[in-house]
C-alpha positions as CSV (number, residue, x, y, z in Angstrom):
1,M,11.3,80.2,142.5
2,R,10.0,78.0,139.9
3,R,12.3,75.3,138.6
4,I,13.3,73.0,135.8
5,N,12.5,69.4,136.6
6,I,14.6,68.6,133.6
7,I,18.1,69.2,134.8
8,G,17.8,69.4,138.6
9,P,17.1,72.7,140.7
10,M,17.2,75.4,138.7
11,M,15.8,78.9,137.8
12,V,13.4,78.8,134.9
13,T,13.3,82.0,133.6
14,A,15.5,85.4,134.6
15,L,15.7,87.3,131.3
16,L,17.6,90.1,132.8
17,A,19.5,92.3,130.2
18,I,23.2,91.8,129.7
19,G,23.0,95.0,127.5
20,S,20.1,97.4,126.6
21,A,16.8,96.0,125.3
22,S,16.5,98.9,123.4
23,A,19.8,98.1,121.4
24,Q,18.3,95.0,120.0
25,Q,15.5,97.2,118.4
26,T,17.8,97.1,115.1
27,A,15.7,95.6,112.6
28,P,11.8,96.5,111.5
29,L,9.1,95.4,113.3
30,A,7.9,94.2,110.4
31,D,10.8,92.0,110.0
32,N,10.7,90.2,113.3
33,A,10.3,86.6,113.3
34,A,8.9,86.9,116.8
35,L,6.2,88.3,115.8
36,R,5.3,85.5,113.3
37,Y,5.7,83.2,115.6
38,W,3.4,84.7,118.3
39,A,0.8,84.7,115.5
40,A,1.4,81.0,114.8
41,F,0.9,80.3,118.5
42,S,-2.4,82.4,118.3
43,E,-3.4,79.7,115.5
44,L,-2.8,76.6,117.4
45,Q,-5.7,74.3,118.1
46,D,-5.7,71.2,120.6
47,A,-2.0,70.8,120.3
48,A,-1.4,68.8,123.6
49,I,1.2,66.1,122.1
50,T,2.0,64.6,125.2
51,D,5.8,63.6,126.4
52,K,5.0,60.2,125.6
53,D,3.8,61.1,122.5
54,A,7.3,62.8,121.9
55,K,9.5,59.9,123.2
56,E,7.6,57.5,121.0
57,L,8.1,59.9,117.9
58,N,12.0,60.4,119.2
59,A,12.3,56.3,119.3
60,A,10.8,55.7,115.9
61,L,13.2,58.4,114.4
62,D,16.3,57.1,116.0
63,N,15.5,53.8,114.8
64,L,13.6,54.3,111.7
65,G,10.6,52.4,113.1
66,P,7.3,52.5,112.6
67,L,4.8,55.7,113.7
68,D,1.1,55.5,113.7
69,L,0.9,59.1,112.1
70,S,-3.1,58.2,112.0
71,K,-3.8,59.3,115.6
72,Y,-2.4,62.6,114.6
73,K,-4.0,63.3,111.4
74,E,-6.8,65.2,112.5
75,L,-4.3,67.6,115.0
76,L,-2.4,68.1,112.0
77,Q,-5.3,69.4,109.9
78,K,-6.3,71.5,112.5
79,N,-2.7,73.2,112.8
80,T,-1.8,73.5,109.3
81,S,-2.3,77.3,109.5
82,A,0.0,77.7,112.6
83,L,2.8,75.8,110.8
84,E,2.7,77.8,107.5
85,I,2.7,80.9,109.3
86,M,5.6,79.9,111.9
87,A,7.7,78.4,108.3
88,R,7.3,81.8,106.9
89,G,8.6,83.5,110.1
90,T,11.6,81.8,109.7
91,L,12.5,83.2,106.4
92,L,13.1,86.5,108.2
93,A,16.8,87.0,109.7
94,N,15.8,88.8,112.8
95,C,14.1,87.1,116.0
96,D,13.5,89.2,119.1
97,W,10.8,87.9,121.5
98,G,10.3,91.4,123.1
99,L,10.7,90.6,126.3
100,D,10.6,93.0,129.2
101,Y,14.1,92.1,130.7
102,G,13.5,94.4,133.7
103,L,11.0,92.1,135.1
104,G,13.6,89.3,136.0
105,E,12.0,85.9,137.2
106,D,8.9,87.0,136.4
107,V,9.2,87.2,132.5
108,P,6.8,85.4,130.9
109,V,7.6,81.9,129.3
110,E,4.5,80.9,127.8
111,Y,6.2,81.5,124.2
112,A,8.9,78.8,125.0
113,R,6.2,76.0,126.1
114,K,3.9,77.1,122.9
115,A,6.9,76.9,120.6
116,L,7.3,73.4,122.1
117,M,4.0,72.6,121.1
118,L,4.3,73.9,117.7
119,G,7.9,72.4,117.1
120,R,6.7,68.8,118.0
121,L,3.5,69.3,115.4
122,N,5.9,70.5,112.6
123,I,8.3,67.1,113.2
124,L,5.0,65.2,112.7
125,Y,3.9,66.9,109.5
126,A,7.4,66.8,107.9
127,I,7.0,62.9,108.6
128,Q,3.6,63.2,107.4
129,Q,4.6,65.2,104.0
130,Y,7.4,62.6,103.4
131,H,5.2,59.5,103.7
132,S,2.6,61.1,101.4
133,G,5.3,61.4,98.6
134,N,5.7,65.6,99.2
135,K,9.5,65.1,99.7
136,D,9.9,68.9,98.9
137,G,7.4,69.6,101.6
138,A,9.2,67.5,104.2
139,V,12.4,69.1,103.7
140,R,11.0,72.8,103.6
141,A,9.3,71.5,107.1
142,L,12.5,70.1,108.2
143,A,14.5,73.3,107.2
144,A,12.1,75.7,108.5
145,G,11.6,73.8,112.2
146,L,15.5,73.8,112.6
147,R,15.5,77.6,112.3
148,F,12.4,78.0,114.3
149,A,13.9,75.8,117.2
150,H,17.4,77.8,117.1
151,D,15.0,81.0,117.3
152,I,13.5,80.0,120.4
153,G,16.8,80.2,122.4
154,N,17.7,83.3,121.3
155,G,18.0,85.6,124.1
156,G,16.5,83.5,126.4
157,S,16.7,81.4,129.7
158,L,18.0,77.8,130.2
159,F,14.3,77.1,130.1
160,A,14.1,78.2,126.6
161,T,17.4,76.9,125.7
162,L,16.4,73.6,126.7
163,I,13.2,73.6,124.8
164,A,15.1,74.7,121.6
165,K,17.8,72.0,122.4
166,D,14.9,69.3,122.4
167,L,13.6,70.7,119.2
168,L,16.7,71.1,117.5
169,V,17.6,67.4,118.2
170,T,14.2,65.9,117.2
171,H,14.8,67.6,114.0
172,L,18.1,66.8,113.3
173,I,17.4,63.5,113.4
174,A,14.6,63.7,111.3
175,A,17.0,65.3,108.7
176,G,19.6,63.0,109.3
177,D,17.2,60.1,108.7
178,G,16.4,61.6,105.5
179,L,20.2,62.2,104.8
180,R,20.9,58.7,105.3
181,M,18.0,57.1,103.4
182,G,19.5,58.2,100.0
183,Q,16.0,59.0,98.9
184,L,16.4,62.8,98.5
185,S,17.2,64.6,95.4
186,A,20.7,66.5,95.2
187,S,18.6,70.0,95.9
188,Q,16.7,68.6,98.5
189,Q,19.6,67.3,100.5
190,S,21.3,70.7,99.7
191,Q,18.5,72.5,101.4
192,L,18.7,70.4,104.4
193,Q,22.8,70.6,104.5
194,N,22.2,74.4,104.5
195,A,19.8,74.5,107.4
196,V,22.0,72.2,109.7
197,A,24.9,74.4,108.6
198,A,23.4,77.6,109.4
199,L,23.0,76.4,113.3
200,G,26.7,77.1,113.5
201,D,27.6,75.8,117.0
202,G,24.1,75.6,118.2
203,L,23.0,77.6,121.4
204,D,24.3,80.3,124.0
205,W,24.5,77.9,126.9
206,S,26.9,80.6,128.6
207,G,24.4,83.4,128.1
208,A,21.3,81.5,129.0
209,A,22.7,80.4,132.3
210,R,24.3,84.0,133.0
211,R,20.9,85.3,132.5
212,D,19.5,82.9,135.0
213,L,21.9,83.7,137.3
214,E,21.9,87.3,137.3
215,A,18.3,86.9,138.1
216,L,19.6,85.7,141.6
217,R,21.3,89.0,142.5
218,T,18.1,90.6,143.8
219,H,17.7,87.7,146.3
220,Y,21.1,88.2,147.9
221,A,22.0,91.8,147.4
222,K,21.5,92.4,151.3
223,D,23.7,89.3,152.0
224,A,27.2,90.0,151.1
225,Q,28.5,86.6,151.9
226,A,25.9,85.1,149.3
227,A,26.5,88.0,147.0
228,A,30.0,87.2,146.9
229,A,29.9,83.4,146.1
230,L,27.2,84.6,143.4
231,N,29.6,86.5,141.7
232,R,32.1,83.8,141.7
233,I,29.7,81.2,140.7
234,V,28.5,83.6,137.6
235,S,31.9,83.8,136.2
236,S,32.9,80.4,136.8
237,Y,29.9,78.9,135.0
238,S,30.3,80.3,132.1
239,A,33.9,79.9,131.7
240,F,33.0,76.1,132.6
241,L,30.7,76.0,129.4
242,S,33.5,77.1,127.4
243,D,35.9,74.9,129.0
244,Q,34.8,71.5,130.6
245,S,38.2,71.5,132.5
246,K,36.9,74.3,134.8
247,L,34.3,72.1,136.2
248,P,36.3,71.6,139.5
249,I,36.5,75.4,140.1
250,L,32.6,76.0,139.3
251,T,31.9,73.0,141.6
252,E,33.9,74.2,144.3
253,A,32.4,77.7,144.0
254,I,28.8,76.0,144.5
255,N,29.8,74.0,147.4
256,S,31.1,76.8,149.4
257,A,28.1,79.0,148.9
258,P,25.3,79.3,151.4
259,Q,23.2,76.7,151.3
260,E,20.3,78.5,150.3
261,L,22.0,79.7,147.0
262,A,23.8,76.7,146.0
263,S,20.4,74.5,146.2
264,V,19.1,76.6,143.4
265,I,22.1,76.8,141.1
266,P,21.6,74.7,137.8
267,N,23.4,71.2,138.0
268,P,26.5,72.0,135.8
269,K,27.0,68.1,135.0
270,R,23.4,68.2,133.7
271,V,23.5,70.9,131.7
272,L,26.5,70.1,130.1
273,E,24.9,67.0,129.1
274,Q,22.1,68.5,127.3
275,K,24.9,71.0,125.7
276,Q,26.9,67.7,124.5
277,E,23.7,66.0,123.5
278,L,23.3,68.7,120.8
279,T,26.9,69.0,119.9
280,D,27.1,65.2,118.9
281,R,23.9,65.2,117.0
282,L,25.0,68.5,115.1
283,Q,28.2,66.4,114.2
284,Q,26.6,63.3,113.4
285,T,24.2,65.1,111.2
286,R,27.0,66.9,109.2
287,G,29.0,63.9,109.1
288,L,26.4,62.7,106.8
289,S,26.6,65.4,104.4
290,R,30.5,64.6,103.8
C-alpha cells in the first residue's frame, strides 16, 4: 500500500465512489474544468520545483522577504502556455477528474502530482507579474490559482486534498501579502476578496478520509473482527473531522482495532493539523478584507 509521509502512515489513494460516478456527469464535457487542467499538464516543461524551493518560496511570502526570481525566469517562460490553459479552466464551474472509482487504491494520482507542479509555478508567475508592474496579471493569476487548488481536492483522496491544501495556503499567503501592502486598486482587491470568499469552508476533509478508509474494506472483508473495527473507525473519523471533541472516541476505535489495520489508519491529529492550518489561513486572509 502506498502511504503519505507528510501525515504519517496513510493510504494515498482510494477513490471509491460514495455515490454513482455517472450521477456526477451532470455537465457537458466541454464545460469540465478538469479537461482543461489535463491539457495544461500536457504542456508542462521541466517543471521540477523542489520541496526546498517551495519552502524558500513560502518563507519569503510569510516574511515578505526577498525571492530570487531570476533562477525561475526560463522555467516560467517555458510554462506560460500551461499556466494560461489552467487559468482558462478555472473559469468553468464544473470539475470532474473522471477517475474510475472502481479501481480503488489503484486509481492513478498523477494528476495531483502534476497539479502541485503547476500550482507552484503559478505562484512564481503571479509574483513575477507583480514585480514587473503587471498587478492586474498578478491578481488574475492568484485568483485562478485559488480556484485551481480548490478543484484539485474535488472528490479526491487525502493525498489530493493535502496537495490542494498546500497550494491553497501558499496562494492565500500571497493574496494576503497583496491585500496587506495596500498597493492594489479597489478593483484588484475586490477580485482577490471574491476569490477567497468563493473557497467557502475550504476542503472536504471528511469525504477524503472516508474514501481512503473505504478502500480498506476489500482487504479485511474476510476478517470479521477487522471489518467491524473498520466500520467503527470510518464513522468515528468522519464525526471527528466535524467535531474535534470526538477525538477520544476515534482514538479508542483505532487503538482497539487489529494492529495490521490500526497501522494504516491516517493519523487523526496530523490530519487535523493540516485542516486547521488551512482554516487559520483562510480566516487571516479574510480578516484583511474587513
